Residue, then its C-alpha position, 0 to 999 in steps of 0.5 A: m580126420d583127413y582132409q583133402h581141400i583143408l589143413y586143420g590144426v589146434e595151437q595155442r587154444v587156437a583152431t586153423i582152418t587153411l583152405n589148400r587148394p593153392e595151386r587154384l587159388n584156394a578155388w571153393t569146391g564141393i568137397m572143400e564146403r563139407e571139410v569146411r563145415q566139418a573142421m568148423e563143428a569139430a573147433a566147436a565141440d572142442e573145449g581146448v579150442r576158443a577161437i578160429v581161425l579161417t585163412g588160405a594156403g599160399r598166395g590167395f584166400c579163396a578166388g571163388a568158385d572152382m570155374d571148371l566146375l561151374q561150366g557144367i553146371d545149369s538150374s537144373a543141376m543144383k548140388d545136393d546138399s542134403w548131409m548139410r544139417p542146421f548148426d545148432m536147432n537151438r537158433r533162429p531159421d536164419y541161423q539154421t541155413r548154407y552158412g550158417f554156421y559161422p554165425a552159430t560157432p558159439k566161438p569166434v571166428i576170424a577170417m584171416l585173408n592173405g590174398p585174393t578173396a573172390g565170389i563165394g570166398l567173400v561170402h565165407a569171408l562175410y559169415c565170420d565175425l572178424r576180417f583181418a588182410a593182407d594190405t597186398a589183398v583183393f576183393t571182388t563180389s563177382f557175381a554180377r560179372r559171370g551173369l550170378i545174382a548175391e548169392h547165399g545171404m549176401s546181400w543181407m550181410l554185405p551191407r550190415i558191414v558196409g552200408h546199403a550205398n557200398a554194398l550196391d556198389l560192390l554187388l552191382s559193380a562186382r569190381k576190385v576193391l584193394a585193401s585199402e578201401a576195403l578197410a576204410m569201408g569196414l569190409v576188413n577190420k585190420v590191414f596189415p602188410p603180408e610179412r605181418l598177417a599171420r602174427e597179428t592175426y593169431a596174437y589176437a587170437c590168442d588174446l581171446a584165448d588167454n585173456v576171454s571168458p569163453r562164456s562171455m563170448a558164447v553170449i556176446k557173440r549170440q547177442q549181436y546176431e540176434a540183434p538185428f532181429q529185435t527191438l531195443a525193449e526185447n534186447t534189453i530184456c534179453a540182456n537182463a536177463e543173461m547178465l543175471k544168468s552170469f552172476g552164477t558163473e565161475d567165469f564171473r567169478e574168476g573174472v574178479a578174482h584174476f584182476v583183484e589178484k593181479r594174476p593171468a586169468r583161469f577162465s573155465g568157460r562155465 
């Protein structure tokens, strides 16, 4: 389909969703929101896609909400989001929320943060499974400096990624954080020089696409996002049940066969 504020493409079984308003540092809009959701659904439904990369065009990932749009907003003018529906009705209600489609997507989603990542842009980066950043990238929650609050579940997501104290620091101060500090606190997984960011990100994504069972990734991702709501016993019982299911799959047989035969894997996802 044709998109106005994003680009979408698939290469080597990796889908790329690119926020595409570089003249505005990819400032977030309602059109962009709908299109990112639609592109994520397309990638999830495409059997030829094994991993997803979310990034921004130009010199930034996303500078936050478009300020021209924010100027006209008040408490009675919230955007109609009735077009959205739960990404997966089988998931717990926690992942049927506005941006719960990231955890509910059965494929790994990597945020490739090529520059400034602020406000709603940081929210979307946090909902991704992994975050790879350029060493020139800068991060800020922004909200407290705009008279706003921790939006869209950020006060739940952020402390689970960086810890309680770091989350309070980032949310209360809304200060700018350089990539080196973001890496040290776990806000991002890896940091690379800008000229290496895409190469390293796609090498990682292609390794997932080529060498890892898509079925295993989907189940493991679901396990990881269910875990915060489970006891250890509940988690273990569910894992044991999933392990038994795995033994009967094509991917399990292929996983053993390619290792024994010392050849590249040919996982089907079944």
